[in-house]
NUSE-873695 format. One record per residue: residue in one letter; x negated, y negated, z of N, C-alpha, C, O, CB in turn. Coordinates in pm, whole numbers, plus 32768, in hexadecimal, padded with zeros to 4 digits. Each point is the difference from the previous one (the first is absolute). Glycine has a CB too. Layout:
AXYZXYZXYZXYZXYZ
...
This chain:
XE04674017F927FE77FD57F77803B7F777FE780697FDD80387F9581127F7D
X7FC17EC37FF880307F7B7FD9808B800D7FC1800D80447F997F057F6A8044
X81588014805C8087800D7FC8800C7FCE7F70804F80347FB280077FB38134
X7F5B7FB47EF880027FCD7F777FD1806D7F9F804080197F997F967EFC80BA
X7FBC812A7FCF7FCA806B7FAD805D80797FFF800C80447F9A7F0D7F6B8098
X8129806A803E805D8071800A80757FF07F9F8020805D7FB67F9F7FC2813A
X80807F6C7F1180727FE77FA87FD480047F6E804580387FAB80297F3C8107
X7F1F80517F317FCC80027F777FE6808F7FD1801B80227F8D7F7E7EFC8098
X8032813580347FE4808C7FDF8080804D7FE8800680557FA77F297FA080E0
X81397FED7FC8808180447FEE803B7FDF7F78803780587FBD7FF17FA1813B
X7FCE7F897EDD80357FD87F7E7FBB804A7F8F804180297FA07FF67EF780BE
X7F4880F07FAD7FB480497F998024809480028012803E7F977F327F1C807B
X80C680E08066801E808E800F808C80217FCD8016806C7FC87F507F9D80FC
X80F87F9B7F4E808B801B7FDC801C7FED7F6B806080397FCC7FDF7F7F8117
X7F6E7FFB7ED8801F7FDA7F75801180757FA0806380017FB77F207F318076
X802381327FCE8015806E7FA1807F804F801D8046802A7FA37EC47FE58042
X81148007809B807B80478025807A7FAF7FD7806180387FCD7F28803680F4
X80727F107F5780707FA87FDF801C80007F6A807380097FD67F567F6880F0
X7FCE80867EEA801080007F6F804280817FCF805E7FFC7FB17ED87F71803B
X809781058044803880807FD5808E80138032805680327FB77EC4802E8049
X81017F78807C80838016803C806C7FAA7FBF8070802F7FEC7F1F800A80EB
X80527F4A7F0880677FAB7FC4802380317F7580737FF67FD57F3A7F4680B0
X7FF080FB7F34801C803B7F7D8056807C800C806080117FB47EC97F957FF7
X80B680B280B5804E807A8014808D7FDF802E805E80497FDE7ED18032805A
X80E37F1A801580867FDA802D80597FDF7F89807580257FFD7F2A7F8680DA
X8029800E7EC6804D7FDE7F88802580807FB48070800D7FCE7F1B7F138022
X8016813D8007801B80807FBC807380498045805B80327FBE7EB37FDE7FFB
X80EE7FF680CB80678049804980857FB57FFF806B803E80047EE48024808D
X80AC7F197F69807B7FB27FF2804980227F7E807A7FF37FF67F1F7F558092
X801880E37F14803C80287F81803080918002803580327F9D7F377F2A7FEF
X808180E980E680318088800D7F9B806B7FDF802580747FF080B67F337FDB
X7EA58035802A7F9880607FDB7FA1801380767FD37F9F803D803E801E7ECF
X7FD080C081137FA18020806A7F7D802C7FC07FF6806F7FCB80C57FD480D5
X7EE17F677F667F7E801E7FC57F9A801A806F7FD37FA2804180637FD07EF3
X7FA7810C80E07F9F802480677F717FFC7FCC7FA3802F8041810B80608028
X7F417F377F217F7A7FFA7FC47FB57F80801F7FA07FDF7FBA80B680B07F94
X7FD27F27811A7FC27F7F801F7F6A8012801C7FAE7FB17FD1812D7FFC808D
X7F0280BA7FEE7F73801880207FAD80167F827F917FCB7FF380B5809980E8
X7FF07FE97EC77FB980187F837FEF7F837FAD7F977FEB7FC480C280FB803E
X800E7EC67FFA7FF77F837FB47FA07F9F80437FB97FB57FBB8131806C7FF4
X7F127FDF80D67FA57FA680477F6E80267FE67FAC7FA97FE88103803380C9
X7F3380A67F537F7480297FEE7FD37FEA7F707F8B7FE27FE8809080C880CF
X80417F657EEA7FDF7FDF7F747FE97F6A7FF27FA57FD67FB980E280F07FF5
X7FCC7EEA80947FEC7F707FFF7F7B7FDA803D7FBD7FA47FD18139803C803B
X7EE38067805F7F817FE480427F8A80197FA27FA67FAC7FF680C1809280E6
X7F9980347EE07F8D80217FAB80007FAE7F7F7F967FD67FD2806A8111808D
X80777F017F6780057FB27F857FE17F6D801A7FBC7FBF7FB180ED80E37FF3
X7F897F2980CB7FE17F7680257F6B7FEF80167FC57F9C7FD5811C804C8092
X7EE180797FDC7F707FFC801A7FB280087F7D7FA07FB67FEB808480B480F6
X80067FF27EC77FBA80137F8180087F847FA87F9C7FD77FC58095811D8048
X80467ED07FEA80117F877FAE7FB27F8C803A7FC17FB37FB78123809C8003
X7F1E7FA380CC7FB67F9480417F6A800E7FEA7FBB7F9D7FE880FA805180C3
X7F19808C7F5D7F71801A7FE77FDD7FE17F6E7F9A7FC27FE3806580F080D1
X80597F7B7EF17FE57FEF7F7180077F707FD17FB57FD87FA780A481098039
X80017ED0805B80147F767FD37FC07F9A805D7FEC7F8C7FDA80E880BD7FBD
X7F0D7FE280E37FCB7FA28062806A7FA8803E7FE17FA280487F4D80607F3A
X8152801D8061806E7FAD8031806080548055804180597FCB7FAB7F137F6B
X801E8079814C80608049805380927FE47FD98057805480137F027FA680A6
X80BF7F907F1080897FDF7FD5802B805D7F8F806F803580017F6F7ED98042
X7FC981067F5B801D80607F95800A808D8036804A80537FCB7F407F197F92
X802A80B0810E800980818041808C801980358036806D7FEF7ED87F85804C
X812C7FAB80078088800D8033806580137F8F805B8051800A7F657F2180BA
X802E80437ED0805B800E7F8E7FF5808B7FC28064803E7FDF7F897ECB7FF4
X7F978127801E7FEB80867FCA803D806B8058803A80607FCE7EF67F507FC8
X80C3804080ED803A8060805E809980027FF5803D806B80007F007F71809B
X80FF7FAE7F5D80927FF87FF5803280447F828062804A80037F9A7EE0807E
X7FC180BC7F108029803C7F807FEE80988002805980497FD67F697EE27FB3
X7FCB810380A87FE4809080028065804C8054803380687FD67EDA7F65800A
X811080018097805E80458058808F7FF57FCD8050805D800F7F187F7580B3
X80B97FBE7F0080877FF07FC7801580627F8D806B803C7FF57F957ED2804D
X7F9B81027F6A800980607F91800B808E8036804E80517FCD7F2B7F147F9F
X803980B980FD80088085803E808B801880398035806F7FF87ED67F87803E
X81307FA380038086800F803A8069801E7F968066803F801D7F587F24809A
X802A806F7ECE805F801B7F94800880957FDF806880307FD17F6A7EEC7FD4
X7FC1812D8073800680917FEB8062803E8063804D805A7FDD7EC47FA97FCF
X80ED7FCC80CF8062802C8064808D7FD97FD3805D8050800A7EF67F9980AD
X80BB7F9B7F1880827FD17FD2803680537F8D807780227FFF7F497EFB804A
X7FEB81057F57802C80507F8D802D808A802D806880327FD47EFB7F507F96
X804F80BD80ED80218087802E8080800480518051805C7FF17EBD7FD88010
X81067F688055807480048059807E7FC27FC5806F802D801C7EF27FCC809F
X808F7F9F7EF480757FB87FCC802C80307F7780767FF87FDE7F407F4680A5
X7FED80F47F2E802280307F79800D80997FFF806380377FCE7F267F037FCC
X80148109809E80038093800480458036807C80138079800C7F1B7F887F71
X80F77FA880E0804C802280787FBA80688058804180588038808C7F747F4A
X7EB08029808A7FB78058805C80197FD58090802D7F9080197F22809A7F37
X8093802F810D80147FE2808E7FA67F8E802B7F8780037FE880B980ED8043
X7FFA7EAA80157FB27F8980237F98801C806C7F927FCA7FF981347FAB7FCB
X7F5B80DD809E7FA2801D806C7F87804D7FCA7F8E7FDB801A812F8029808B
X7F5D80667F0F7F9280517FCA7FAB7FB07F9F7F86800C8000810780C1801A
X7FB37EE17F937FB57FB17F9E7FAB7F9580447F8F7FE67FD6812680437F83
X7F807F9B81117FB47F9D804B7F86803D80427F937FC67FFE813E7FBB8028
X7F4080F580157F8E8046803D7F9980237F957F887FF68018810E8067809B
X7F9A7FCD7ED87FA5801E7F927FB47F847FD37F8980087FDF811080AE7FD8
X7FAA7ED880487FC07F837FDA7F8F7FDD80607F977FD07FD581407FE17FC7
X7F3D806780E57F977FE880637F8780597FE67F8E7FD2800681207FEB80A1
X7F6B80C37F3E7F92805D7FE57FB47FD97F827F8580087FFC80FC80AE8076
X7FC87F227F277FC07FD47F837FAB7F83801A7F8F7FF67FD0812F806A7FA9
X7F7A7F4280D37FB87F85801E7F808019804D7F987FC47FE2813F7FC6801F
X7F2E80CF80617F8A801F804F7F9480427FAA7F8A7FDF800C8107803B80BF
X7F9880437EDF7F9F80427FA97FC77FA27F977F8780027FE780F180D3803F
X7FDD7ED97F9E7FD57FA37F987FA07F9880397F9D7FDD7FC0813B80467FC7
X7F467FAC80F07FA97F9B803E7F78803A80227F9A7FBC7FF081307FD2806C
X7F3280EF7FD27F818040801F7FAB80107F827F867FF0800480E6808980BC
X7FD67FA87ED17FB880117F817FC87F7B7FCE7F8B7FF87FDB810A80C97FEC
X7FBE7ED780397FD37F7E7FCE7F9B7FC1805F7F9F7FC37FD6813F801D7FB8
X7F3B803080F57FAF7FBC80637F74803980147FAB7FBF803D8126800A8030
X7F1680AF7F607F7C803E80157F8F7FAB7FC67F8F8006803080DF80D97FCB
X7FB17ED17F9E7F997FAD7FC27FEA7F7C804A7FA67FB37FDE809580B47F47
X80187F7D81417FF97F7E80437FD8800A809380007F9C804780AD80157F1C
X7F3180C680CB7FD88010808B7F7C7FB7801B7FA280097FB280D680D58057
X7F837EDC80677F877FB780257FF67F747FC87FA47FB780227FF081227FEC
X80CA7F007F9C7FFE7F7A7FC680537FA180568059802A80497F8980377ECF
X7FFF7F1F80DE80467F9A804F80537FA97FA27FD17FD47F977F78802C8118
X81327FE97F78805A7FB07FAE7FE37F6B80117FD17FD7806980DE80DB7FA9
X7F6E7EFD7F877FF37F6E801080647FCF80678072802F80057F407FB87F0C
X80237FBB814280547FD3806F80707FA27FCF7FF17FB97F9D7F4A805E80FD
X81347FED7FAF80727FAA7FE17FF87F85805B8004800C807B808D80BC7F3E
X7F647EC5800A7FEE7F85804E807D7FE080528070801C7FD77EF27F8E7F79
X8087801B812480707FD6805580387F7C7FCC7FB87FAC7FC97FE280CA80FF
X80E67F797F4C80457F877FD17FF47F94806A801B80178076808780727F00
X7F377F00805F7FFC7F8D805B80787FA87FE3800C7FC57F947EF78041807A
X81577FF1805480787FAD7FF17FE57F7A80427FF77FF8807A80A280D47F83
X7F5A7EC97FB47FDF7F7D8038805E7FD98071807A800A7FF37F2D7FB27F2F
X801F8018814C80507FD78074801F8075805C7FE27FFB8077807F7F4F7F01
X7FDC812080528028807180537F888054802C7FF88028807480E27FDB7F14
X7EC98017801D7F8C805480217FA57FBE80677FB080438042805C801F7ED8
X7FFF7F1980F37FA77FB6805B80387FF1808D7FBE7FC980587FEE7FBD7EE3
X80D080AB80DC803A7FF880867FB2805B805D7FEF80767FE180F87F567FC0
X7EE9800280CF7FB28055805D8050807B802B80747FF580287F137F3E8029
X803B81417FA7803F807C802C806580347F9D7FEA80687FC17FF37F508127
X809280027F09806C802E7FA87FD280057F6E8026805B7FB680827F4380E9
X7F0680037F397FD07FFD7F767FB3807E7FDD8016803C7F977FE07ECD8074
X7FAF811F804E7FB380787FE78056807D800E7FE880657FBD7F4D7F258095
X812F806F800480568073801B805F801D7F8C800F80737FD77FE17F58811C
X80507FCD7ED7806C80137F9F7FE37FCC7F74803C80307FA0805B7FC2811F
X7F0F7FAE7F347FF47FBB7F807F7480087FC27FD87FA97FB380D97FBF809C
X7F0581017FD37F7A80107FC77FE9808E7FCD7F958039801180177F158089
X80BC80E97F287FF780887FCC7FEF80007F6980087F977FBF808780BA80FF
X7F5880257F0A7FFE800D7F6E808E7FF47FCA8061800E804B7ED280867FC1
X80DA7F527F7380847FE07FC880618075800580797FEA7FFE7F167F747F6E
X80408120809A805B80728000805180098081806F80347FFF7EF180437F6C
X806B7F578102804E7FFC807D807C7FAB7FEB806D8025802C7EC27FF8805F
X80C07F717F3380717FA67FE8805C80367F9280797FE980037EF87F558046
X805481097F558053803F7F98805E80668040807580087FDA7ED37FD77F7B
X8086806F810A80548065804180747FBF804B807180327FFC7EC88065801A
X80AC7EFA802F806A7FBA804A80667FC17FA18079800680187EE57FCD80A1
X80707FF17EDA805B7FC57F9D8053806C7FBB80737FE87FDB7EEA7F5D8001
X8068813180138047806F7FC18077802C8055806B801E7FCD7EBF802C7FC5
X80C17FBA80F0806E8022805B80717F9A7FF4807580257FF87EE8804880A7
X807F7F147F5F80647F967FF1804780097F7A807A7FEF7FF87EFD7F7E809D
X803E80AF7F01803A80097F7B806080777FF5806B7FF47FC57EC77FA17FDD
X80A880DD8097805780767FFD80807FE7804E806C80257FD57ECA806F8015
X80BC7F2C808A80767FDE8050805F7FA87FB18079801A7FFB7EFE7FF880D7
X80547F857EEF80547FA47FB3803C80457F8680747FE97FDD7EFF7F588071
X803D81157F72802F80497F898077805A802380667FFE7FBA7EB17FFE7FE7
X80DD805180C9806A805D8025807C7FB88034807080317FEF7EE180788045
X809B7EE6800A80707FBC804380497F9D7FA5807A7FF0800B7F0A802A80C9
X80337FA37ED4803C7F8E7FB98008800E7F68803D7FAA7FC07F6E7FCE80F9
X801C80ED7F0B800180087F6E805F806D7FCE801D806180467EF77F4D7FB7
X811A803F7F8A805980647FC27FB580837FEA8037806C8017804C7EDC7F79
X7EFF80AE80447FB180787FE87FEC804E80828004807B80017F867F127F40
X8061802B812D7FF280418081807F8046802B7FFC806D803A7F5C7EEA8003
X8119806B7FA78082803C8020801580807FAF803280638034802C7EB98002
X7F7B80E07F4C800C80767FAA7FA880718035802B8073800580087EFB7F35
X7F52807080EC7FA58066803480398041807E7FFB807A800F7F427F087F91
X80FA802C80B9803B8037807A807C80557FE08018806580427F927ED5803F
X80A3809B7F1B8077804D7FDA7FD980887FC980418064801D80387EC77FB1
X7F1A80D97FE37FD0807F7FCA7FD3805C8072801780797FFA7FA17F137F32
X8009803B813A7FD3805080718071803280587FF6806B803C7F397F147FBE
X813C8036800E807180288054805B80657FBB802D8060803E7FC97EC08030
X802680CA7F138056805D7FB67FDE7FF87F6C80347FAA7FB88086803F80F4
X7EEF80707F287FD77FF77F72807380207FA180047FCC7F907F15807480B3
X814680147FE98072801F7FA980587F857FEB802D7FE57F917FCE810980C0
X801E7EC8801B80517F877FF47FB87F967FAD803E7FBC7FAE802A80758130
X7F157FC27F377FB27F9F7FB2800380257F6C800B7FA87FAA7F61802D811C
X808A80AC7F1D8005802E7F7480897FE37FC4800A7FD77F8C7F4E80DC80A7
X81127F64801C80887FE77FCE80167F6C7FE180507FDE7FAA800180E580DC
X7F687EE67FC1800B7F707FE67FA97FD37F8B80027F8B7FD9802E80558119
X7F84807D7ED57FB27FE17F8A7F6D7FE1801A7FB97FD87FA481167FD57FFE
X7F04806580D87F737FE4801E7FA880777FD880298073800C801C7EF780B2
X7F4480797F127FA280677FD37FB38035807A7F997FC8802680517FCA7EF4
X804980D881207FC78034807D7F6F802A7FEF7FAB7FDB8051813980717FF2
X7EFF80007F567F7780327FEB7FA17F8C7FE77F8F8000803280CB80D77F70
X7FD27EC780117FAB7F8D7FE37FE07FB0807E7F8E7FD7801580D5801F7F05
X80027FF681397FEC7FB7807E7F9F804C805A7FA57FC5803B81437FD97FB5
X7F2A80E4801A7FAA805180577F7180077FCB7FA17FFE804E812780877FF5
X7F287F827F3A7F7880017FC87FB87F7D801B7F897FFF801D80C4809F7F30
X7FFC7EF280AB7FC57F7D801F7FD67FFB80927F957FCB802080F87FC87F2E
X7FC680A2810C7FDF8001808F7F878059801A7FA87FDB804E81497FFD7FEC
X7F08809B7F857F8F805C80107F7F7FBE7FCF7F98800E8040810380B87FA5
X7F6D7EF37FAB7F8B7FBB7FCA7FCE7F9680637F887FF3801880CC80357EFD
X800A7F8C81237FDC7F9880627FC18040807D7F9B7FD0803281217F9D7F79
X7F8180FE80847FCA804480757F7480367FE87FAA7FF98059813D80437FE8
X7F017FF97F477F7A80307FDE7F9A7F907FFD7F8F8012803080DA80A47F4C
X7FBC7ED8804D7FA57F8D7FFB7FDD7FD1808C7F8C7FE0801B80D67FDC7F09
X8000803E81357FE67FD6808A7FA5806280487FA67FD7804A813A7FB87FBB
X7F3680F37FE67FAA8065803E7F717FF27FCD7FA18010804C8123808B7FCA
X7F2E7F477F687F7B7FEC7FC67FB87F89803E7F898006801C80C9805F7F10
X7FF97F2E80EA7FC67F8B80427FD28022808E7F967FD5802C80FD7F947F48
X7FBF80E480D27FDC802880877F82805580037FA97FED80558147800B7FE8
X7F0680657F657F8880537FF87F857FAF7FDE7F958015803980F980AA7F83
X7F807EE47FE57F8E7FAC7FDA7FD37FA880747F897FE2800C80C9801E7F08
X800C7FD881407FDA7FAD80757FA4804E805D7FA47FC8803D81357FBA7FB2
X7F408100801D7FAC805380567F7280087FCA7F9F7FF1804B812A80957FF8
X7F2A7F917F397F7A80157FC67FB67F7F7FE07F8680017FF180D180D37FB2
X7FF17EBC80517FBF7F827FDB7FF27F9E80747FAC7FA57FFA80B0807C7F23
X7FF37FEF814D7FFC7FA0806E7FE2804480867F9D7FE1804281057F8E7F41
X7FB480ED80A47FEE803E80847F7D804F80097FB47FF1805F8144801D7FB7
X7EF080467F867F83804D7FFB7FC97FEE7F73801E80517FA8802F805C8109
X7F647EEA7F367FD97FE17F757F9F80657FC27F917FDE7FD880907F348062
X800C81697FC07FB5806A7FBD806180727FE4806F800280357EB67FBC803E
X80B180A17F39805780717FE17FD8807980537F8B8026800380987F837F13
X803F8093812E7FEE807C8049807880597FE280727FD380097F077FBA80B0
X806E80EE7F24806C805C7FDF8064800C80747FD8801380737F8C806B7EF4
X811D7F7580798069800C806580077F8B80608031800F806F7FB580E17F7F
X7FE97E9A7FE77FF27F90805C80867FC2802C80027FB580627F2480207F32
X81478047802880807FCB802E802F80458080804F7FC8804B7FED80037EC7
X7F9280AE8106801080458082808F8002803480187FE480757F017FD87FBE
X814680657F77808A800D802C80507F7F800480717FFE80327F4180BD804F
X80167ED97F4980477F808002808480077FB480627FBF80257EC27FCB7FEC
X80DF80C57F84807B800E7FB180708042804F80747FDC7FF17F0080327F44
X80688053811E80658042805380337FA1806C8076800180227F1D80DF7FB2
X80147ECF8061802A7F9C8064805F7F9C7FC080627FD7803E7EC58045803E
X80BC7FBC7F0780587FA37FB9808C803A7FF180637FB980117ED67FEA7F74
X80CF80DE805B808280437FF580497FFE808680797FE880057F2C80AB7F45
X80117F878121803D8001808580317F75802780697FF2803F7F0480CC8002
X80487EDB7F9980267F77802580817FD67FBB804E7FB380397EC080167FE7
X810A80687F66807E7FE07FBB80768034805180667FBB800D7F25804F7F13
X8068806F8116806A80398054800B7FB28082806E7FDE802D7F6D81067F6E
X7FB17EFE80A27FFD7FB1807B80487F7B7FED80457FD0805A7EE1809D7FE7
X80C87F577F4980397F7C7FE3809380057FDB803E7F987FEA7EE280227FCC
X811980C08042808B80107FD380177FBF7F79806A7FC77FE67FDF803D8108
X7F5280057EBC80077FD07F75801B7F697FF8804A7FD27FA9800981108014
X7F6F7ED3809E800C7F6D80007F757FC37FF57FA3802D804581317FDD8046
X7F1B7F8F7F217F7B7FC57FEB7FBE7FCC80807F898016801580C37FAC7F09
X80027FF981387FC77FCC807C7FD0807280597F977FF5804081017F437FB1
X7FB5813480137FD88074804E7F7F803F7FCC7FAE8030804E81427FF77FE6
X7F007FD97F477F8480347FC47F897FAB802C7F978035802280EB80217F16
X7F917F2680C87F967FA5802C7FD9801B80927F8A8009802180C97F4A7F3B
X801180B980FA7FE78018808E7FBC808780137F9F800B804C81297F697FF1
X7F6A80F27F7F7FC78086800D7F6F80077FD37FAD803E80428136801E7F9C
X7EFE7F637FB27F7780017FCE7FA17FB980617F90802F801680C87FD57EFF
X7FD57F8E81247FAA7FB6805C7FF2804880877F987FF6804180AC7F357F4E
X8025811C809C7FF4805080797F9A806F7FEC7FAC8018805781417FB47FE4
X7F1980787F537FA0806B7FE47F737FC67FF57FA0803A80328113804B7F58
X7F427F0880347F7E7FBF7FF67FC97FDC80887F88800D801880B97F9A7F09
X8017802D813A7FD67FDC80867FCF8078804E7F9A7FF8804581077F4F7FB7
X7FA681297FFB7FD5807A80467F7B80317FC97FAA802C804C814580117FDE
X7F007FBB7F527F83802C7FC17F8A7FAC80307F988037802680E980157F11
X7F8F7F3180C97F947FA8802D7FE3801580947F8C7FFE802A80B67F597F28
X802780BE80FD7FEE801580907FAF807E801C7FA67FFE805481327F8B7FD6
X7F4880E47F907FB7807C801B7F6E7FF67FD17FA8803D803C812F80437FAE
X7F117F347FAC7F757FEC7FD37FB17FB080677F8B801C801A80C17FEC7EF7
X7FF47F94812A7FBD7FAF80657FE7804F80817F9B7FEC804380CF7F497F5A
X7FF4812480857FEC805480757F8B80617FEB7FB4801C805C81427FD17FD9
X7EFF80457F4F7F8D80567FE17F7E7FB2800E7F9F8031803A80F080577F29
X7F6F7EFF80667F867FAE80057FDC7FDA808F7F8A7FEE802080AC7FB97EFC
X8030804D813B7FE67FD9808A7FCF807580557FDB7FEE807480D47F647F75
X7F5081257FDC7FCE80748048805D8032806C7FD3802C80697F4D7F827F69
X8164804D80158062802F80617FF0809680197FCA80487FAD80D47F03800B
X7F9380E280BC7FF2808D80248062805A7FB57FF1807A80057FC17F3D80DA
X80B1800F7EDC805F804F7FB27FB7803E7F897FB47FBB7FBC810C7FAF808B
X7F5481177F9F7FBB80427F8F80187FB67F7B806F7FD17FE57FA8810A8093
X7F807F1D7F3780097FB97F7F806B803E7FA780487FB97FBA7EC5800C8058
X80FC80C07FF1806280457FAB808E7FD6802380547FEF7FA77F0F80D38044
X80B97F2E809680857FD7802C801D7F717FD580707FE17FD77F8080BC80ED
X7FAD7F0C7F4580117F757FD4801A7FF97F6A80537FB27FD27F18800280E9
X804B809E7EF8800E7FFD7F6E8089802F7FD380367FD07F9C7ED580598051
X812E8036805E808280347FD880747FAD8037807280167FD97F2880CD801F
X804A7EBD8062806B7FB58043805C7FB37FA18079800280167EED7FEB80AA
X80677FCF7ED7805F7FB97FA88064805F7FBD80757FDF7FF27EDC7F757FE6
X807F81228000805780607FBD805F804280648073801B7FDF7EDA800E7F75
X80827FF081258053803C806880717FA280278072802B80107EC880558043
X80A67F007FBC80667F9D802380687FF57F9080777FF2801B7EE17F90806F
X807A80837EF8805D7FFC7F8F80608075800380787FEE7FE97EDB7F9D7F8F
X807B80ED80A580548077800780677FF28070807580227FED7ECF806A7FB9
X80907F4480CF805C7FEF807180717F9F7FDD80748019801F7ECE8016807F
X80997F617F2280657F9D7FD88063803D7F9E80797FE8800A7EE17F5F801A
X807481077F7C8059803F7F9D805D806580408074800C7FD97EDD7FD27F7A
X807D806C811080558060804780717FB880478073802C7FFD7EC8806E8022
X80A47EF6802180667FB1804680687FCA7F9D80788005801A7EDF7FBC8096
X8079800D7EDF805C7FCA7F9A8059806F7FC880777FEB7FEA7EE07F647FDC
X806D81288022804C80717FCA806F802A8061806C80287FD67EC880247FAC
X80AF7FAC80FF80648023806480767FA17FFD80718025801F7EDC803A8070
X80987F237F49806C7F9C7FF5804E800E7F7E806F7FCD7FF47F097F988097
X804C80E17F12803F800B7F7D7FC07FA17F9E7FCD7F978027810780AD8045
X7F2F7FDF7F137FBD7FB17F9980567F8B7FD5802E7FFA7F8E7F5A80D38023
X808E7ED680A980517F8A7FE17FBB7FAA7F987F8A7FE0800D80D8802580DA
X7FE77FD67EB47FC87FA97F9A7FCC80467F867FDB7FBF7F9E7FEE7FAC8116
X8032811A7F4E7FCB804A7F8D80617FF57F8A8078801080127F0F808F8088
X80467F457EED80577FFE7F8A804880867FF07FC3806A800F7FA27EF17F82
X811C80A18050805380797FFD7FD280647F9580118079801280AE7EFE8040
X7F0880587F407FD680597F947F6B802380057FC980347F9F80EC7F6A7FD6
X7F0A804680FC7F708016800B7FDC80927FEA8031805980467FC17EE6805A
X7FB780D97EFE7FD180877FE3805C80547FAB7FDB806F7FD97FB27F8380FA
X80E97FDC7F0D805F804C7FB07FE87FEB7F6A7FF37F8E7FD580B5806080E4
X7F50807D7EF87FE87FF07F70807B7FC57FBC80718018802A7EF080AB7FDA
X80887EF07F93806D7FC57FB48002803B7F737F9A80047FBB80577F2780CC
X808481047F53801180337F77807C7FC07FC4806F801180337F2080CC8008
X805C7ED87F5980707FBC7FBE804F80677FAF7FD3802D7F967FAA7EF7805F
X80F68101803C804F80687FBF80507FCA7F8A8037804B7FB07FD8802C8129
X7FF57F007F1E804C7FC57F927FA67FA77FAD802D7FC57F9E80A5804480EA
């Protein structure tokens, strides 16, 4: 396969996973475990598609997807942070709600084609032979995902708000004693994570497969959750993990197209199988880097 096309395909394949994973990383850095990423992504996919069809603008589609999934994530936030429900059970419930809601809304959009998202032409860079087509001729969401990783890294490392968010994730009791609004910080992180998941879902329905198909995220939300663990809760690690998964996905698709003797079913399951193997290895080493208060409910006793 043409290496230029291969790298370009990997960037497109990795983008929805990267968007969802970087949002979930921020949520977990705040000490919240939201297993509803898959549900938020599929809602983002159907709402982004519906808005894009209705307005004729894929950009508005992405905005609609981000808002819809962020609002949906607030239901998870209210249940877990205000009513103190179990985070694991509530996250699983959010995924089931998202899958059912998307199937209901999406039934009216089956067979329709979304308006295409134009590729960005970067003067000078896009015209470089080989490299220009490989790295600098993508749609704007590819670059948004990369900038988002950089922004999250800078936010967590260099800003006061980022320090507060990390403090809440490490010890919510200590953060509360210092006067920080733990629930407010966590709700903001959950909202951001929901918006990112929505963008990732919309990328699937508006760019990767520009049509609506029920269940089209196909486990991408679960992979995003796994990549956060693989990355040890670091933005650069999330970027590497998303692109590795994107590379394996593109490779198995190309092997299928080449008519390899390996069974198609085995090739299709390979990205998920490799992810599981990596997580098993990481688990054997211990969850280094996990926020100390991850998944623990917070109740202000004073």
